[in-house]
Backbone as JSON Lines, residues from 0, in Angstrom:
{"i":0,"aa":"I","n":[-33.44,28.51,35.05],"ca":[-33.48,27.28,33.17],"c":[-33.64,26.19,34.21]}
{"i":1,"aa":"I","n":[-34.19,25.1,33.86],"ca":[-33.86,23.87,33.99],"c":[-33.24,23.31,32.94]}
{"i":2,"aa":"V","n":[-32.62,22.41,33.06],"ca":[-32.06,21.36,31.53],"c":[-32.23,20.11,32.15]}
{"i":3,"aa":"N","n":[-32.64,18.98,31.09],"ca":[-33.05,17.44,31.19],"c":[-31.28,16.49,30.82]}
{"i":4,"aa":"E","n":[-30.43,17.63,30.91],"ca":[-29.09,16.58,30.62],"c":[-27.81,17.44,31.53]}
{"i":5,"aa":"T","n":[-27.09,16.87,32.14],"ca":[-25.82,17.37,32.93],"c":[-24.2,17.2,31.92]}
{"i":6,"aa":"S","n":[-24.84,17.01,30.93],"ca":[-23.32,16.86,29.71],"c":[-23.11,18.55,29.48]}
{"i":7,"aa":"T","n":[-22.27,19.08,28.35],"ca":[-21.53,20.06,27.78],"c":[-23.07,21.21,27.34]}
{"i":8,"aa":"L","n":[-24.33,20.7,27.64],"ca":[-25.25,21.12,26.55],"c":[-24.51,21.19,25.06]}
{"i":9,"aa":"R","n":[-24.66,20.69,24.49],"ca":[-24.1,20.09,23.06],"c":[-25.56,20.33,22.2]}
{"i":10,"aa":"C","n":[-26.27,19.91,23.04],"ca":[-27.85,19.93,22.18],"c":[-28.62,21.06,21.78]}
{"i":11,"aa":"H","n":[-28.3,21.58,23.17],"ca":[-28.32,23.68,23.1],"c":[-27.81,24.16,21.59]}
{"i":12,"aa":"A","n":[-26.66,23.79,22.3],"ca":[-26.22,24.63,21.26],"c":[-26.19,24.1,19.81]}
{"i":13,"aa":"E","n":[-26.47,22.83,19.32],"ca":[-27.13,23.1,17.78],"c":[-28.63,23.3,17.86]}
{"i":14,"aa":"A","n":[-29.07,23.28,18.79],"ca":[-30.49,24.27,18.38],"c":[-30.1,25.79,18.38]}
{"i":15,"aa":"R","n":[-29.04,26.59,19.06],"ca":[-28.65,27.98,19.18],"c":[-28.35,28.34,18.54]}
{"i":16,"aa":"F","n":[-27.19,27.49,18.75],"ca":[-25.96,28.17,17.74],"c":[-25.17,27.63,16.72]}
{"i":17,"aa":"A","n":[-26.17,26.77,15.77],"ca":[-24.79,25.96,15.43],"c":[-23.9,26.57,14.23]}
{"i":18,"aa":"G","n":[-24.82,27.85,13.2],"ca":[-24.35,28.13,13.02],"c":[-23.0,28.5,12.78]}
{"i":19,"aa":"K","n":[-22.94,29.31,14.27],"ca":[-21.71,30.12,14.46],"c":[-20.89,29.23,15.12]}
{"i":20,"aa":"Y","n":[-21.31,28.32,15.81],"ca":[-20.27,27.07,15.86],"c":[-19.3,26.5,15.1]}
{"i":21,"aa":"H","n":[-20.71,25.91,13.46],"ca":[-19.52,25.41,12.21],"c":[-18.75,26.76,12.12]}
{"i":22,"aa":"K","n":[-19.19,27.82,12.68],"ca":[-18.01,28.69,11.46],"c":[-16.4,28.63,12.55]}
{"i":23,"aa":"W","n":[-16.68,28.75,13.69],"ca":[-15.74,28.67,14.44],"c":[-14.64,27.55,14.61]}
{"i":24,"aa":"A","n":[-15.46,26.4,15.11],"ca":[-14.68,25.19,14.05],"c":[-14.29,25.62,12.9]}
{"i":25,"aa":"K","n":[-14.63,25.56,12.04],"ca":[-13.68,25.49,11.02],"c":[-12.73,26.33,10.95]}
{"i":26,"aa":"D","n":[-13.26,28.13,11.51],"ca":[-11.67,28.8,11.91],"c":[-11.16,28.41,12.44]}
{"i":27,"aa":"N","n":[-11.04,27.84,13.18],"ca":[-10.25,27.48,15.1],"c":[-9.68,25.23,13.93]}
{"i":28,"aa":"A","n":[-10.01,24.89,12.87],"ca":[-9.64,23.27,12.68],"c":[-10.04,22.79,13.67]}
{"i":29,"aa":"F","n":[-11.49,22.71,14.51],"ca":[-11.95,22.16,15.01],"c":[-12.84,21.47,14.52]}
{"i":30,"aa":"L","n":[-13.31,19.49,15.02],"ca":[-13.59,18.79,14.34],"c":[-14.73,19.35,15.29]}
{"i":31,"aa":"S","n":[-16.22,19.17,15.07],"ca":[-17.28,19.96,15.43],"c":[-17.93,18.43,16.13]}
{"i":32,"aa":"K","n":[-18.26,18.81,17.33],"ca":[-18.58,17.34,18.17],"c":[-20.13,18.02,18.49]}
{"i":33,"aa":"L","n":[-20.96,18.58,17.65],"ca":[-22.68,18.42,18.31],"c":[-23.05,17.02,17.75]}
{"i":34,"aa":"P","n":[-24.19,16.64,18.64],"ca":[-24.54,15.88,18.2],"c":[-24.7,15.39,17.0]}
{"i":35,"aa":"G","n":[-25.75,16.0,16.31],"ca":[-25.73,15.7,14.47],"c":[-24.85,15.48,14.12]}
{"i":36,"aa":"D","n":[-23.75,16.13,13.93],"ca":[-22.48,15.67,12.83],"c":[-21.84,15.01,13.45]}
{"i":37,"aa":"I","n":[-22.02,14.62,14.45],"ca":[-21.46,12.99,14.81],"c":[-22.04,12.15,14.51]}
{"i":38,"aa":"A","n":[-23.2,12.13,14.81],"ca":[-24.37,11.11,14.33],"c":[-24.56,10.94,12.36]}
{"i":39,"aa":"A","n":[-24.04,12.46,11.78],"ca":[-23.56,12.44,10.71],"c":[-22.31,11.6,10.35]}
{"i":40,"aa":"E","n":[-21.24,11.56,10.86],"ca":[-20.09,11.72,10.71],"c":[-20.04,9.12,11.16]}
{"i":41,"aa":"K","n":[-21.0,9.04,11.88],"ca":[-21.06,7.52,12.16],"c":[-21.71,6.69,11.09]}
{"i":42,"aa":"M","n":[-22.63,7.37,10.66],"ca":[-23.11,7.67,9.6],"c":[-22.4,7.28,7.78]}
{"i":43,"aa":"K","n":[-21.88,7.97,7.7],"ca":[-21.04,8.52,6.62],"c":[-19.78,7.35,6.8]}
{"i":44,"aa":"A","n":[-18.94,6.53,7.98],"ca":[-18.41,5.2,8.62],"c":[-19.06,4.25,8.47]}
{"i":45,"aa":"A","n":[-20.29,4.74,8.53],"ca":[-20.78,3.19,8.77],"c":[-21.42,3.02,7.33]}
{"i":46,"aa":"R","n":[-21.64,3.76,6.63],"ca":[-21.8,3.61,4.96],"c":[-20.95,3.34,3.92]}
{"i":47,"aa":"A","n":[-19.54,3.92,4.28],"ca":[-18.24,3.32,3.7],"c":[-17.81,2.0,4.02]}
{"i":48,"aa":"Q","n":[-18.25,1.35,5.51],"ca":[-18.05,-0.13,5.46],"c":[-19.19,-0.93,5.28]}
{"i":49,"aa":"E","n":[-20.07,-0.73,5.13],"ca":[-20.8,-1.57,4.06],"c":[-20.67,-2.32,2.9]}
{"i":50,"aa":"T","n":[-19.58,-2.05,1.66],"ca":[-18.89,-3.35,0.99],"c":[-17.9,-2.96,1.18]}
{"i":51,"aa":"L","n":[-17.09,-4.33,0.36],"ca":[-15.53,-4.43,0.21],"c":[-15.11,-3.83,-1.27]}
{"i":52,"aa":"N","n":[-16.38,-2.78,-2.39],"ca":[-15.81,-2.38,-3.12],"c":[-14.64,-1.81,-3.13]}
{"i":53,"aa":"A","n":[-14.64,-0.82,-2.64],"ca":[-14.27,0.23,-2.88],"c":[-11.94,-1.03,-2.47]}
{"i":54,"aa":"H","n":[-12.34,-1.4,-1.75],"ca":[-10.85,-2.55,-0.95],"c":[-10.34,-3.49,-2.28]}
{"i":55,"aa":"M","n":[-11.42,-4.0,-3.26],"ca":[-11.33,-5.1,-4.11],"c":[-10.79,-4.43,-5.61]}
{"i":56,"aa":"T","n":[-9.78,-4.63,-5.6],"ca":[-9.37,-4.09,-7.36],"c":[-9.69,-5.74,-8.21]}
{"i":57,"aa":"E","n":[-9.64,-5.81,-9.75],"ca":[-9.76,-6.57,-11.31],"c":[-8.03,-7.01,-11.4]}
{"i":58,"aa":"R","n":[-8.06,-8.27,-11.14],"ca":[-6.6,-8.83,-11.59],"c":[-7.01,-9.43,-13.29]}
{"i":59,"aa":"K","n":[-6.24,-9.54,-13.76],"ca":[-5.52,-10.97,-14.76],"c":[-5.84,-12.17,-14.15]}
{"i":60,"aa":"L","n":[-5.86,-13.18,-14.37],"ca":[-5.57,-14.04,-14.74],"c":[-4.7,-14.62,-14.88]}
{"i":61,"aa":"S","n":[-4.11,-14.72,-15.04],"ca":[-2.91,-14.82,-15.39],"c":[-1.55,-14.56,-13.6]}
{"i":62,"aa":"E","n":[-1.91,-12.93,-13.16],"ca":[-1.07,-12.76,-11.95],"c":[-1.87,-12.9,-11.04]}
{"i":63,"aa":"R","n":[-3.32,-13.83,-10.53],"ca":[-3.13,-14.79,-9.46],"c":[-2.81,-15.9,-9.54]}
{"i":64,"aa":"V","n":[-2.73,-16.57,-10.7],"ca":[-2.75,-18.27,-10.66],"c":[-0.87,-18.34,-10.72]}
{"i":65,"aa":"V","n":[-0.48,-18.65,-10.11],"ca":[1.08,-19.31,-10.02],"c":[0.51,-20.93,-10.57]}
{"i":66,"aa":"P","n":[2.3,-20.9,-11.34],"ca":[2.09,-22.77,-11.59],"c":[2.41,-23.68,-10.53]}
{"i":67,"aa":"Y","n":[1.61,-24.59,-9.68],"ca":[2.37,-25.3,-8.96],"c":[3.41,-26.74,-9.18]}
{"i":68,"aa":"S","n":[4.67,-26.77,-8.69],"ca":[5.73,-27.83,-8.64],"c":[5.97,-27.83,-7.75]}
{"i":69,"aa":"D","n":[6.27,-29.22,-7.35],"ca":[7.4,-29.2,-6.24],"c":[8.19,-28.11,-5.95]}
{"i":70,"aa":"Q","n":[8.44,-27.93,-6.82],"ca":[10.43,-27.41,-6.73],"c":[9.97,-25.68,-6.31]}
{"i":71,"aa":"L","n":[9.04,-25.22,-6.56],"ca":[8.09,-23.98,-5.88],"c":[7.89,-23.83,-4.92]}
{"i":72,"aa":"F","n":[7.31,-25.46,-4.82],"ca":[6.85,-25.61,-3.08],"c":[7.68,-25.59,-2.14]}
{"i":73,"aa":"R","n":[8.87,-26.29,-2.37],"ca":[9.99,-26.43,-1.81],"c":[10.5,-25.42,-1.24]}
{"i":74,"aa":"K","n":[10.9,-24.41,-2.34],"ca":[11.27,-23.19,-2.08],"c":[10.78,-22.08,-1.26]}
{"i":75,"aa":"A","n":[9.01,-22.11,-1.42],"ca":[8.36,-21.4,-0.71],"c":[8.69,-21.89,0.24]}
{"i":76,"aa":"A","n":[8.37,-22.99,0.71],"ca":[8.34,-23.54,2.35],"c":[9.9,-23.21,2.95]}
{"i":77,"aa":"I","n":[11.09,-23.55,2.34],"ca":[12.39,-22.86,3.09],"c":[12.46,-21.82,2.86]}
{"i":78,"aa":"E","n":[11.82,-20.74,2.09],"ca":[11.65,-19.32,2.39],"c":[10.93,-18.89,3.41]}
{"i":79,"aa":"W","n":[9.69,-19.35,3.92],"ca":[9.37,-19.26,4.62],"c":[9.18,-19.83,6.16]}
{"i":80,"aa":"L","n":[9.88,-20.9,6.3],"ca":[10.71,-21.51,7.41],"c":[12.0,-20.66,8.35]}
{"i":81,"aa":"I","n":[12.81,-19.6,6.93],"ca":[14.16,-19.32,7.0],"c":[13.16,-18.19,7.95]}
{"i":82,"aa":"A","n":[11.5,-17.2,6.95],"ca":[11.88,-15.69,7.19],"c":[10.45,-15.94,8.67]}
{"i":83,"aa":"T","n":[10.33,-16.68,9.27],"ca":[9.69,-16.74,11.23],"c":[10.9,-18.18,11.72]}
{"i":84,"aa":"D","n":[11.62,-18.06,11.16],"ca":[12.84,-18.71,12.01],"c":[12.53,-19.87,13.33]}
{"i":85,"aa":"Q","n":[11.89,-21.02,12.36],"ca":[11.28,-21.98,12.86],"c":[12.23,-23.51,12.3]}
{"i":86,"aa":"V","n":[12.41,-24.41,13.25],"ca":[13.38,-25.09,12.65],"c":[12.28,-26.14,12.57]}
{"i":87,"aa":"N","n":[13.15,-27.55,11.61],"ca":[11.71,-28.36,11.19],"c":[12.5,-29.0,10.44]}
{"i":88,"aa":"S","n":[12.87,-30.75,11.81],"ca":[13.95,-31.7,11.7],"c":[13.5,-32.39,10.44]}
{"i":89,"aa":"S","n":[12.04,-32.53,10.14],"ca":[10.96,-33.31,9.48],"c":[11.47,-32.78,7.21]}
{"i":90,"aa":"Y","n":[11.36,-32.07,7.6],"ca":[12.18,-31.87,6.59],"c":[13.29,-31.23,5.97]}
{"i":91,"aa":"H","n":[13.53,-32.28,5.1],"ca":[15.24,-31.97,5.19],"c":[15.3,-30.58,3.5]}
{"i":92,"aa":"L","n":[16.53,-29.34,4.46],"ca":[16.78,-28.63,3.31],"c":[17.61,-29.54,2.08]}
{"i":93,"aa":"A","n":[19.24,-30.27,2.39],"ca":[19.16,-31.1,1.36],"c":[18.54,-31.38,0.68]}
{"i":94,"aa":"A","n":[18.84,-32.0,-0.5],"ca":[17.6,-31.96,-1.91],"c":[17.98,-33.62,-1.92]}
C-alpha cells in the first residue's frame, strides 16, 4: 500500500473506520482526533468567539453610574495606593 502521508493515518481511519473509532472513543472517554472532528471543533470554537453577546449582560443605569465627588475620588485613590503598595508624596493622606 502506498500512502501519501506519513502521519498516524487519521484520514484513512476517518474514511474507513469512523463509526468504530467514534464508538471506541466514546466508550473510553477519549476526545476524537480525526481530522473532520478536529475541524468541527475549531469551527465551533470560532463561532463561539464571533460575538460578545454571550459575555455581555444588561444592567440598570443605577447599577453602572457612581456619582462623582471629591471625597469618593480621594477614598478610591487612597484604597488604590494601599492596594498597590505605592508611595506617593504628592498626594497627602491627611485632610
